[in-house]
VOROSE-112049 format. One record per residue (C-alpha): residue number from 1; x, y, z. Coordinates in nm, 3 decimals, always signed. Layout:
{n: NUM, east: X, north: Y, up: Z}
...
end
This chain:
{n: 1, east: +13.282, north: +9.607, up: +4.564}
{n: 2, east: +13.321, north: +9.975, up: +4.649}
{n: 3, east: +13.636, north: +10.169, up: +4.566}
{n: 4, east: +13.889, north: +10.147, up: +4.854}
{n: 5, east: +13.997, north: +10.515, up: +4.839}
{n: 6, east: +13.780, north: +10.817, up: +4.894}
{n: 7, east: +13.857, north: +11.185, up: +4.927}
{n: 8, east: +13.673, north: +11.351, up: +5.214}
{n: 9, east: +13.691, north: +11.703, up: +5.360}
{n: 10, east: +13.919, north: +11.589, up: +5.646}
{n: 11, east: +14.147, north: +11.369, up: +5.436}
{n: 12, east: +14.165, north: +11.045, up: +5.245}
{n: 13, east: +13.989, north: +10.735, up: +5.366}
{n: 14, east: +14.176, north: +10.414, up: +5.279}
{n: 15, east: +14.015, north: +10.072, up: +5.316}
{n: 16, east: +14.304, north: +9.824, up: +5.271}
{n: 17, east: +14.076, north: +9.524, up: +5.322}
{n: 18, east: +13.904, north: +9.613, up: +4.992}
{n: 19, east: +14.231, north: +9.648, up: +4.798}
{n: 20, east: +14.373, north: +9.385, up: +4.565}
{n: 21, east: +14.752, north: +9.334, up: +4.595}
{n: 22, east: +14.965, north: +9.505, up: +4.329}
{n: 23, east: +14.673, north: +9.714, up: +4.200}
{n: 24, east: +14.715, north: +10.091, up: +4.174}
{n: 25, east: +14.436, north: +10.302, up: +4.326}
{n: 26, east: +14.406, north: +10.680, up: +4.309}
{n: 27, east: +14.205, north: +10.978, up: +4.422}
{n: 28, east: +14.241, north: +11.355, up: +4.405}
{n: 29, east: +14.268, north: +11.544, up: +4.735}
{n: 30, east: +14.352, north: +11.915, up: +4.777}
{n: 31, east: +14.466, north: +11.942, up: +4.415}
{n: 32, east: +14.704, north: +11.646, up: +4.447}
{n: 33, east: +14.683, north: +11.297, up: +4.308}
{n: 34, east: +14.722, north: +11.034, up: +4.577}
{n: 35, east: +14.838, north: +10.692, up: +4.455}
{n: 36, east: +14.807, north: +10.389, up: +4.681}
{n: 37, east: +14.874, north: +10.021, up: +4.633}
{n: 38, east: +14.912, north: +9.719, up: +4.858}
{n: 39, east: +15.208, north: +9.497, up: +4.781}
{n: 40, east: +15.235, north: +9.117, up: +4.809}
{n: 41, east: +15.335, north: +9.152, up: +5.176}
{n: 42, east: +15.019, north: +9.351, up: +5.257}
{n: 43, east: +15.221, north: +9.674, up: +5.301}
{n: 44, east: +15.055, north: +9.994, up: +5.181}
{n: 45, east: +15.259, north: +10.220, up: +4.955}
{n: 46, east: +15.140, north: +10.579, up: +4.912}
{n: 47, east: +15.258, north: +10.849, up: +4.675}
{n: 48, east: +15.154, north: +11.212, up: +4.627}
{n: 49, east: +15.175, north: +11.396, up: +4.295}
{n: 50, east: +15.117, north: +11.771, up: +4.274}
{n: 51, east: +15.203, north: +11.832, up: +3.907}
{n: 52, east: +14.916, north: +12.041, up: +3.763}
{n: 53, east: +14.913, north: +11.854, up: +3.430}
{n: 54, east: +14.877, north: +11.514, up: +3.596}
{n: 55, east: +14.621, north: +11.639, up: +3.848}
{n: 56, east: +14.399, north: +11.783, up: +3.576}
{n: 57, east: +14.415, north: +11.462, up: +3.371}
{n: 58, east: +14.360, north: +11.242, up: +3.677}
{n: 59, east: +14.036, north: +11.408, up: +3.783}
{n: 60, east: +13.766, north: +11.169, up: +3.673}
{n: 61, east: +14.008, north: +10.911, up: +3.530}
{n: 62, east: +13.970, north: +10.540, up: +3.593}
{n: 63, east: +14.250, north: +10.328, up: +3.740}
{n: 64, east: +14.349, north: +10.205, up: +3.394}
{n: 65, east: +14.352, north: +10.562, up: +3.264}
{n: 66, east: +14.564, north: +10.697, up: +3.549}
{n: 67, east: +14.836, north: +10.445, up: +3.471}
{n: 68, east: +14.834, north: +10.565, up: +3.109}
{n: 69, east: +14.852, north: +10.929, up: +3.224}
{n: 70, east: +15.155, north: +10.848, up: +3.440}
{n: 71, east: +15.327, north: +10.648, up: +3.164}
{n: 72, east: +15.276, north: +10.934, up: +2.915}
{n: 73, east: +15.417, north: +11.187, up: +3.164}
{n: 74, east: +15.724, north: +10.971, up: +3.232}
{n: 75, east: +15.783, north: +10.928, up: +2.861}
{n: 76, east: +15.734, north: +11.300, up: +2.790}
{n: 77, east: +15.973, north: +11.407, up: +3.065}
{n: 78, east: +16.226, north: +11.131, up: +2.982}
{n: 79, east: +16.210, north: +11.018, up: +3.345}
{n: 80, east: +16.245, north: +10.653, up: +3.246}
{n: 81, east: +16.593, north: +10.699, up: +3.097}
{n: 82, east: +16.903, north: +10.624, up: +3.301}
end
C-alpha cells in the first residue's frame, strides 16, 4: 500500500482512504512538518510544526521515527509537565 501523504509543488496530497485509524502520518512541505491522522470516527486531524530542529530530524524519518523525534522534543522542552 502506498503512503497516504505526499508533498507536491502545489501542496500536500492526502488520501484518507489509505489511512489506518489512529496512525500518525507525516510529510515535510515548505520547511514544515505536517502531521495527519484519522481518528476512530474517520475525522482527519492535521497539525503543522515549523520548529527547525524537528523539521531537520523529520526529513527522511519513518513514521515510527517521527513519533520518537516528537517525544524527545516534548521531553527536552518539558512540554509534558503540568
